N, C-alpha and C positions, 0 to 999 in steps of 0.2 A: 340270188347272181344278178341280184338286180341291180347294185349299180356297176360291177363291171361291164355288163353285156345291157342298158337300157342308150338309147342315144338323147340325152343334157339339149336343153335348147344353150344356143348362147350369150352372153347378153355382151354388151361390146366394150375391151376390160380396159377401153378407160373412162367410162362414166363413171361417174362422181361413188364415194363412197355414201352406202345402204348405212353406215351404222356405224359405233366406236367402241372397245373396248376401256368397260369400267368395270371392268373383278377379274384379274389373273387371283387363280388360287391351286395351288402343293397340301396335296393329306399323305403326305412320308410312309406313315405306318396306314394299314386301310382298312376301312370304317371305324376309325378314330380321326377325332377335331382335322379341319383345314386350317394356313396358316394364309392370309391375304395379306397379297403382296404388293405393290408398284411400278413392278418391274422381274422381267426369272428370265434365267436363263430358257432356254427352247433346247429339248435333248429330241431325239428319232424314238424316247422311249417317252417322249409326254414333256411338261413342268418337272426341273432338273426337280429332281431327291422325290417323284410322288410316286408311289406307291409302292417304293423299294422295301417294305419290310411290310411284317404279316405277323397277327398274332392265331398261333392255332390251337389246336385240342394234341390231349395225347395220344391219339392217332396221325395228326400231320397234318389235319381239317384245316382248311380257316375257320376263324373263326370272325363273326361278322353282323354285324346290326340285324341284321334279319332273324338272328338268336340271341343276340348277344347286345340289349339297345345301348348298353349300358357305357361303351365303347362310345357310342356321342362324346360323354363328357370326358375323354382321355384327352388334353392339351396337351397340343407336342411344340416344342420350342426349335427353332436354332439357330446355330450364330448370323449373325444381319449379313457376317462377310460371305456364310455362305451360297448366295444369291448371283453374286459376284460373279460372272461366266468362268471366267479361267481358275477360279477356289479351289481348294485341294487342300483337304484335313489334314488336321496333326493327328496326332497322339495324345491331343489339347484341348481336341475341339469335338464338342459333347452333342447330341440331344435330351433336352430337359423333358421329359413327362409329370404329368400333376393330372390328379383324378381325384375325386372327393374322399376324404376320410382315409386317405394314404399318402407318403413322403416323399418331393418327389423322386424319381428315376436317372441317376444320367447312364446317357445310353454312346458310348467309344464312335466318332465315325471313322477312328483307320485304328487297328486293329488288330488281332490273328486272327483266324472264326476258327471255331472246331463249324463241319459240313453233322449235317444230319440230312437226312434219308429222306425220302418217300413222304415228299413235302406233294400235298394234294392243292389245286388255286383251280375251278372248275375243270375245261378238260387239262391241264396242265399239269403233269407227273414230275417232280423227279428233287436232287439231295438241292440244302440252302443250307445258307454260315447265319450257325442261333449266337442268338447273343448275348445267352449264360444263366447262368444258375440264379445269377441278379433278378435282372428281367424275368426269367420262366415264374420268377419265386413273386414276382411284385404282379406282374401279370393273373397267375391263381390265385392269391390271395383278392386277386380283388375283382374276381370274375368268378371265385368259389368254386372253382374244379381247375385242371391241371392245367397247363398251361404252357406255351411257350413264343420267345418273342424271336421271327427271323425274317433272312437279309436273303433279298435278292442273292445267284450268285453270281455275279457277275463276271469274273473270272472264268468260270469254267459252260453255261447255263444258257440257251434260248428262247424265247418262250413267242414264237412267230405265233401274227393276228392268223385269223382264221382268213387264206389266200382269197374263197370263193368271193370276197368282197370287197376287195383290197391290189390297189393295180399294183404289182412288183411287188419285193418282200418287207413287211413294218413289221414291229418288235417291238413286246412290251415286257410292262414285268408283272407287279399283280393287280393289276387292274383289273374286272371286268374280263375285259376280253381285245381296247383298243385305249391308244396311247392320251387321246384328248379327246374332253365332253363341254361340247357349244352349249348354253344354254342363250336366249333374251330376255331382258325386263321383258318383254311387251309380253312377252311368252308366259310369265310371270303375274301382270299384272292382271291377262285376261281372268288367269288360271284365277285369281283371289276379288276377281267380281261374283266369283256363282258359291263360295265358300265364307263360311257364317264366320269365322276366321282366320282372317288373313295368314298367311305360314311364310317363311324369309327363304331364297334359293335356296336358303344352306340345307334346304331337306335335300336337296337335288343336286348337291356335291360336285358341279362344274369345274369344273380347269381354267373353261375359256366365261365370262358375262360381256357381256354387246348391250346396245341402247342404241335406238332408230332406225327400228325397224317395225314393220308390219306384227302383231302379235303370231308366232306359231312360225313366218316369214322358214327360220331354219331350216325345218322341213323339207326345203326343196334346196336347198344352198347346195351345188357337187364341186365345183367348183370354182375357191378361197382364197382370195387374197387378205392378206390381213400385213397393212405395211407392207415387206417385200418377203413375206414369209407363204409358198403358197403351201396349202391346205386342202386336202380332198375330204370333205364330207362322202360316211362311207357307208352312217349305213341309223336310217332314226333309233332312238336309246331308246330301247324295252327297260321298263320301270317292275321294278320287286316292292314288296313292301315296305321299303326303308329311309319313301319318302312321305309314307302316315309319325313318324318315329320322328320327338320332338325334341331340336336337334339339344335346344338348352338346358332340356329336364330330362334325357334319356328315357323316357315313356313313351312308348308306341299307340297311338288312335286308331284312326278310321277312314281320316279325309291324309291327303284327298284323294286317296284311291277308289274310293264310291265317287266319287263325282268325276274321273280322270277315264273312267267304267266307263261312265255318262258319252262321255266330251270326249276322248281321247283311246278307241279302246281302238281293234282294229275293224272292229265288223263297221265302226262306224265313219271310219278316216280311210279302210281299204275294203269296204266289202265285198272282193270279186278278191281279193288275195288273202293268201295261206295268214294264221297268226293271229283270230278274231278275237280270242281272248285276251292280247295282252293290251297293255297300256302306253302311248309311250309320248316320250316329252325330253326333247335338245336333239343332235346330233352327235351323235360321233366322226371323230378324226383323226388321220394320221396327218399329218409330216411329211407335204413333198420336201423334204432336203434338200436334194440333188437337185431338184431341180429350182428355190430358191434367189435370191440372186447373194444372201448374201451370208457368204461360205466363207469358214475362218469363223475372224473374228464377227462379234455385233448380232450375231443372235440371240440375240436379248427382245423378246415381246414386253412391251409398254404400255401401263393403263393411256386410253386416249390412243391409241393407234388405228386410225381407220378402218373398217369392213369392205371390202370388194367383191363382190357377186364376181365373175367367169362362164361359169359354166350353172345353171341352175335345170330340174324336172319343173316340166309342164303341167303334173298332177302329182298329186301321194305313187297314187298307179304307178308311174314310176319307177320312184323312187327306192330302194334295198329295207327290209324292216326284221 
Protein backbone atom coordinates (compact mmCIF):
# COMPACT_ATOMS: atom_id res chain seq x y z
CA UNK A 1 0.00 0.00 0.00
CA UNK A 2 3.07 2.26 -0.12
CA UNK A 3 2.10 4.01 -3.33
CA UNK A 4 -1.13 5.24 -1.79
CA UNK A 5 -0.10 6.07 1.74
CA UNK A 6 3.43 7.49 1.30
CA UNK A 7 3.99 11.22 0.89
CA UNK A 8 6.21 11.80 -2.12
CA UNK A 9 8.36 14.87 -2.63
CA UNK A 10 6.90 17.45 -4.98
CA UNK A 11 8.67 18.80 -8.06
CA UNK A 12 7.88 22.10 -9.71
CA UNK A 13 5.06 21.44 -12.16
CA UNK A 14 6.52 23.74 -14.80
CA UNK A 15 10.01 22.23 -14.54
CA UNK A 16 11.62 21.20 -17.84
CA UNK A 17 10.89 17.71 -19.14
CA UNK A 18 13.17 14.97 -17.85
CA UNK A 19 12.81 12.69 -20.87
CA UNK A 20 10.88 12.13 -24.09
CA UNK A 21 8.91 9.22 -25.50
CA UNK A 22 11.02 7.17 -27.92
CA UNK A 23 8.91 4.01 -28.12
CA UNK A 24 5.20 3.12 -28.03
CA UNK A 25 4.17 -0.54 -28.03
CA UNK A 26 0.96 -2.50 -27.84
CA UNK A 27 0.72 -6.27 -27.37
CA UNK A 28 -2.72 -7.33 -28.62
CA UNK A 29 -2.26 -11.00 -27.63
CA UNK A 30 -0.72 -11.57 -24.22
CA UNK A 31 2.85 -12.96 -24.56
CA UNK A 32 2.87 -12.68 -28.37
CA UNK A 33 4.92 -10.10 -30.25
CA UNK A 34 4.17 -6.44 -29.83
CA UNK A 35 3.55 -3.74 -32.41
CA UNK A 36 5.79 -0.65 -32.44
CA UNK A 37 3.87 2.53 -33.19
CA UNK A 38 4.60 6.19 -33.99
CA UNK A 39 1.44 7.17 -32.13
CA UNK A 40 -1.40 5.38 -30.40
CA UNK A 41 -4.73 6.18 -28.75
CA UNK A 42 -4.79 6.03 -24.97
CA UNK A 43 -7.61 4.22 -23.21
CA UNK A 44 -8.14 3.73 -19.46
CA UNK A 45 -7.28 0.04 -20.09
CA UNK A 46 -3.93 0.76 -21.76
CA UNK A 47 -2.65 1.54 -25.25
CA UNK A 48 -5.48 0.61 -27.63
CA UNK A 49 -5.69 -3.15 -28.32
CA UNK A 50 -3.18 -3.98 -25.59
CA UNK A 51 -3.70 -7.48 -24.14
CA UNK A 52 -7.30 -7.74 -25.33
CA UNK A 53 -6.56 -11.37 -26.27
CA UNK A 54 -4.96 -14.28 -24.45
CA UNK A 55 -4.19 -17.87 -25.42
CA UNK A 56 -5.52 -20.39 -22.89
CA UNK A 57 -5.06 -24.11 -22.34
CA UNK A 58 -7.75 -26.79 -22.11
CA UNK A 59 -8.53 -25.68 -18.54
CA UNK A 60 -8.98 -22.03 -19.53
CA UNK A 61 -5.75 -20.86 -17.92
CA UNK A 62 -3.55 -18.31 -19.64
CA UNK A 63 -0.61 -19.60 -21.69
CA UNK A 64 2.36 -17.22 -21.56
CA UNK A 65 6.04 -17.19 -22.41
CA UNK A 66 6.76 -18.36 -18.87
CA UNK A 67 5.91 -21.89 -20.01
CA UNK A 68 5.39 -21.40 -23.77
CA UNK A 69 8.37 -19.35 -25.01
CA UNK A 70 7.35 -20.10 -28.63
CA UNK A 71 4.63 -17.47 -28.23
CA UNK A 72 7.41 -14.89 -28.64
CA UNK A 73 7.53 -15.80 -32.34
CA UNK A 74 3.84 -15.15 -33.03
CA UNK A 75 3.66 -11.93 -35.05
CA UNK A 76 0.53 -9.82 -34.76
CA UNK A 77 -0.62 -7.40 -37.47
CA UNK A 78 -3.52 -4.98 -37.21
CA UNK A 79 -4.85 -2.62 -39.88
CA UNK A 80 -3.06 0.72 -39.97
CA UNK A 81 -6.33 2.53 -39.37
CA UNK A 82 -6.84 0.53 -36.15
CA UNK A 83 -4.61 3.08 -34.44
CA UNK A 84 -6.69 6.07 -35.42
CA UNK A 85 -8.45 7.33 -32.31
CA UNK A 86 -12.09 6.92 -33.30
CA UNK A 87 -11.76 4.00 -35.73
CA UNK A 88 -14.16 1.11 -35.23
CA UNK A 89 -13.72 -2.27 -36.94
CA UNK A 90 -16.13 -3.71 -39.48
CA UNK A 91 -16.69 -7.32 -40.52
CA UNK A 92 -13.91 -6.74 -43.09
CA UNK A 93 -11.36 -5.79 -40.42
CA UNK A 94 -8.88 -8.47 -39.38
CA UNK A 95 -6.00 -9.17 -37.05
CA UNK A 96 -3.45 -11.35 -38.88
CA UNK A 97 -1.21 -13.80 -37.02
CA UNK A 98 1.96 -15.37 -38.38
CA UNK A 99 4.34 -17.91 -36.84
CA UNK A 100 7.12 -20.22 -38.09
CA UNK A 101 5.73 -23.24 -39.93
CA UNK A 102 2.17 -21.90 -39.79
CA UNK A 103 -0.10 -20.44 -42.44
CA UNK A 104 -1.31 -16.91 -41.58
CA UNK A 105 -4.44 -16.78 -39.44
CA UNK A 106 -7.03 -14.04 -39.96
CA UNK A 107 -9.09 -13.09 -36.91
CA UNK A 108 -12.11 -10.86 -37.52
CA UNK A 109 -12.15 -7.82 -35.26
CA UNK A 110 -15.93 -7.41 -35.42
CA UNK A 111 -18.14 -10.48 -35.24
CA UNK A 112 -20.68 -12.31 -33.11
CA UNK A 113 -18.76 -14.06 -30.35
CA UNK A 114 -19.53 -17.20 -28.40
CA UNK A 115 -18.90 -16.94 -24.68
CA UNK A 116 -16.65 -19.43 -22.91
CA UNK A 117 -16.75 -19.62 -19.11
CA UNK A 118 -14.06 -20.03 -16.46
CA UNK A 119 -11.12 -18.22 -18.06
CA UNK A 120 -8.31 -17.48 -15.60
CA UNK A 121 -5.58 -14.83 -15.83
CA UNK A 122 -3.79 -14.40 -12.53
CA UNK A 123 -6.35 -13.36 -9.91
CA UNK A 124 -9.13 -12.77 -12.45
CA UNK A 125 -11.62 -15.45 -13.44
CA UNK A 126 -14.69 -15.09 -15.60
CA UNK A 127 -16.31 -15.54 -19.01
CA UNK A 128 -14.65 -14.31 -22.20
CA UNK A 129 -15.19 -14.36 -25.96
CA UNK A 130 -13.98 -17.38 -27.92
CA UNK A 131 -12.36 -16.55 -31.27
CA UNK A 132 -13.57 -19.83 -32.74
CA UNK A 133 -12.48 -23.24 -33.95
CA UNK A 134 -10.00 -22.08 -36.61
CA UNK A 135 -8.04 -19.96 -34.12
CA UNK A 136 -8.17 -22.78 -31.55
CA UNK A 137 -6.77 -25.25 -34.07
CA UNK A 138 -4.05 -22.82 -35.17
CA UNK A 139 -2.72 -22.31 -31.65
CA UNK A 140 -3.21 -25.99 -30.73
CA UNK A 141 -1.10 -27.01 -33.73
CA UNK A 142 1.53 -24.39 -33.05
CA UNK A 143 1.91 -25.10 -29.33
CA UNK A 144 1.33 -28.85 -29.58
CA UNK A 145 -1.56 -29.08 -27.11
CA UNK A 146 -5.21 -27.96 -26.92
CA UNK A 147 -5.52 -24.17 -26.90
CA UNK A 148 -8.03 -21.42 -27.52
CA UNK A 149 -7.67 -17.77 -28.49
CA UNK A 150 -9.81 -15.72 -26.12
CA UNK A 151 -10.83 -12.04 -26.21
CA UNK A 152 -11.77 -9.98 -23.17
CA UNK A 153 -15.53 -9.66 -22.88
CA UNK A 154 -15.86 -5.90 -22.70
CA UNK A 155 -19.65 -6.19 -22.86
CA UNK A 156 -19.99 -7.72 -19.41
CA UNK A 157 -16.67 -8.08 -17.59
CA UNK A 158 -14.54 -5.74 -15.48
CA UNK A 159 -11.03 -6.47 -14.23
CA UNK A 160 -10.03 -3.97 -11.58
CA UNK A 161 -6.47 -3.02 -10.75
CA UNK A 162 -5.36 -3.83 -7.18
CA UNK A 163 -6.90 -1.00 -5.10
CA UNK A 164 -4.06 -1.21 -2.57
CA UNK A 165 -1.79 0.53 -5.07
CA UNK A 166 -4.07 2.86 -7.01
CA UNK A 167 -6.07 5.93 -6.08
CA UNK A 168 -9.58 5.51 -7.44
CA UNK A 169 -10.96 2.73 -9.66
CA UNK A 170 -8.74 1.61 -12.54
CA UNK A 171 -9.15 -1.32 -14.91
CA UNK A 172 -7.13 -3.46 -17.29
CA UNK A 173 -7.69 -6.36 -19.67
CA UNK A 174 -5.30 -9.36 -19.73
CA UNK A 175 -2.11 -7.56 -18.63
CA UNK A 176 -0.27 -9.00 -15.64
CA UNK A 177 -1.84 -6.37 -13.43
CA UNK A 178 -1.71 -2.77 -14.68
CA UNK A 179 -2.67 -1.05 -17.94
CA UNK A 180 0.70 0.59 -18.72
CA UNK A 181 4.37 -0.27 -18.23
CA UNK A 182 7.08 2.36 -18.63
CA UNK A 183 10.82 1.77 -18.95
CA UNK A 184 13.76 3.99 -19.90
CA UNK A 185 16.44 3.38 -22.49
CA UNK A 186 19.04 4.43 -19.93
CA UNK A 187 17.94 1.61 -17.60
CA UNK A 188 18.52 -0.91 -20.38
CA UNK A 189 21.85 0.66 -21.33
CA UNK A 190 23.04 0.39 -17.72
CA UNK A 191 21.99 -3.25 -17.57
CA UNK A 192 23.66 -4.06 -20.90
CA UNK A 193 26.98 -2.78 -19.56
CA UNK A 194 26.82 -5.62 -17.04
CA UNK A 195 25.85 -8.35 -19.50
CA UNK A 196 28.21 -10.38 -21.64
CA UNK A 197 25.73 -10.14 -24.53
CA UNK A 198 23.51 -7.03 -24.78
CA UNK A 199 19.77 -7.58 -24.97
CA UNK A 200 16.94 -5.61 -26.54
CA UNK A 201 14.17 -3.74 -24.74
CA UNK A 202 11.63 -6.15 -26.22
CA UNK A 203 12.63 -8.62 -23.48
CA UNK A 204 10.85 -6.32 -20.99
CA UNK A 205 7.75 -5.60 -23.10
CA UNK A 206 7.11 -1.97 -22.11
CA UNK A 207 4.21 0.05 -23.47
CA UNK A 208 6.06 3.35 -23.16
CA UNK A 209 9.81 3.72 -23.67
CA UNK A 210 11.40 7.01 -22.64
CA UNK A 211 14.90 8.42 -23.09
CA UNK A 212 16.87 11.28 -21.56
CA UNK A 213 16.76 10.47 -17.84
CA UNK A 214 19.21 8.81 -15.47
CA UNK A 215 19.28 4.98 -15.37
CA UNK A 216 16.36 3.60 -13.36
CA UNK A 217 15.10 7.11 -12.61
CA UNK A 218 11.59 5.83 -13.34
CA UNK A 219 11.72 3.85 -10.08
CA UNK A 220 10.90 7.03 -8.16
CA UNK A 221 8.36 8.61 -10.51
CA UNK A 222 5.01 9.01 -8.76
CA UNK A 223 2.97 11.62 -10.67
CA UNK A 224 3.94 11.90 -14.31
CA UNK A 225 2.79 14.01 -17.21
CA UNK A 226 3.49 12.85 -20.74
CA UNK A 227 2.55 15.69 -23.04
CA UNK A 228 -0.73 16.76 -21.40
CA UNK A 229 -1.68 13.31 -20.08
CA UNK A 230 -1.46 12.59 -16.36
CA UNK A 231 -0.19 9.20 -15.19
CA UNK A 232 0.42 7.71 -11.77
CA UNK A 233 3.40 5.47 -11.13
CA UNK A 234 1.84 2.81 -8.92
CA UNK A 235 4.28 -0.04 -8.45
CA UNK A 236 7.77 -1.14 -9.43
CA UNK A 237 7.45 -3.89 -12.01
CA UNK A 238 8.53 -7.23 -10.54
CA UNK A 239 9.92 -9.39 -13.33
CA UNK A 240 9.40 -13.10 -13.93
CA UNK A 241 11.48 -15.31 -16.25
CA UNK A 242 9.97 -13.85 -19.46
CA UNK A 243 12.92 -11.43 -19.98
CA UNK A 244 15.17 -14.50 -20.26
CA UNK A 245 13.37 -15.47 -23.50
CA UNK A 246 15.13 -14.29 -26.65
CA UNK A 247 12.28 -12.58 -28.51
CA UNK A 248 13.88 -13.26 -31.90
CA UNK A 249 14.39 -17.01 -31.39
CA UNK A 250 11.89 -17.97 -28.66
CA UNK A 251 14.71 -19.68 -26.75
CA UNK A 252 15.01 -19.02 -22.99
CA UNK A 253 18.30 -18.61 -21.15
CA UNK A 254 19.53 -17.45 -17.75
CA UNK A 255 20.15 -13.76 -18.45
CA UNK A 256 19.29 -11.06 -17.64
CA UNK A 257 17.66 -12.73 -14.63
CA UNK A 258 20.95 -13.69 -12.95
CA UNK A 259 22.43 -10.23 -13.32
CA UNK A 260 19.24 -8.47 -12.26
CA UNK A 261 19.15 -10.61 -9.13
CA UNK A 262 22.56 -9.19 -8.23
CA UNK A 263 21.77 -5.52 -8.91
CA UNK A 264 17.98 -5.08 -8.97
CA UNK A 265 16.57 -7.47 -6.38
CA UNK A 266 14.47 -6.40 -3.44
CA UNK A 267 17.38 -7.38 -1.22
CA UNK A 268 19.59 -4.85 -3.01
CA UNK A 269 17.09 -2.04 -3.66
CA UNK A 270 14.83 -2.27 -0.59
CA UNK A 271 16.69 -4.35 2.04
CA UNK A 272 14.34 -3.33 4.85
CA UNK A 273 11.16 -4.05 2.92
CA UNK A 274 9.41 -7.25 1.83
CA UNK A 275 9.78 -9.13 -1.48
CA UNK A 276 13.57 -9.41 -1.14
CA UNK A 277 13.81 -12.18 -3.74
CA UNK A 278 11.95 -10.35 -6.48
CA UNK A 279 13.73 -8.41 -9.22
CA UNK A 280 12.52 -5.10 -10.61
CA UNK A 281 12.75 -3.32 -13.95
CA UNK A 282 10.36 -0.56 -15.05
CA UNK A 283 7.37 1.16 -13.50
CA UNK A 284 3.70 0.19 -13.71
CA UNK A 285 1.38 3.09 -14.53
CA UNK A 286 -2.27 4.00 -14.70
CA UNK A 287 -3.60 6.86 -16.79
CA UNK A 288 -5.44 9.41 -14.68
CA UNK A 289 -7.75 10.09 -17.57
CA UNK A 290 -10.25 12.04 -15.49
CA UNK A 291 -7.47 14.50 -14.60
CA UNK A 292 -5.96 14.85 -18.07
CA UNK A 293 -6.56 18.05 -19.95
CA UNK A 294 -7.20 16.26 -23.24
CA UNK A 295 -10.67 14.82 -22.77
CA UNK A 296 -12.61 13.43 -25.70
CA UNK A 297 -10.66 14.20 -28.86
CA UNK A 298 -6.91 14.13 -28.92
CA UNK A 299 -6.12 11.29 -26.50
CA UNK A 300 -3.17 10.15 -28.59
CA UNK A 301 0.35 9.47 -27.30
CA UNK A 302 3.11 10.27 -29.81
CA UNK A 303 6.81 9.66 -30.23
CA UNK A 304 8.72 12.70 -29.04
CA UNK A 305 6.15 13.66 -26.39
CA UNK A 306 7.87 15.30 -23.40
CA UNK A 307 7.88 13.60 -20.00
CA UNK A 308 7.45 15.76 -16.90
CA UNK A 309 7.77 14.57 -13.31
CA UNK A 310 5.30 16.29 -11.00
CA UNK A 311 5.92 14.20 -7.87
CA UNK A 312 8.49 11.58 -7.03
CA UNK A 313 9.51 9.49 -4.08
CA UNK A 314 12.64 10.46 -2.19
CA UNK A 315 13.79 6.85 -1.91
CA UNK A 316 12.93 3.36 -3.07
CA UNK A 317 11.81 2.52 0.45
CA UNK A 318 8.85 4.88 -0.06
CA UNK A 319 7.86 3.44 -3.42
CA UNK A 320 5.54 0.46 -3.72
CA UNK A 321 6.89 -2.84 -5.01
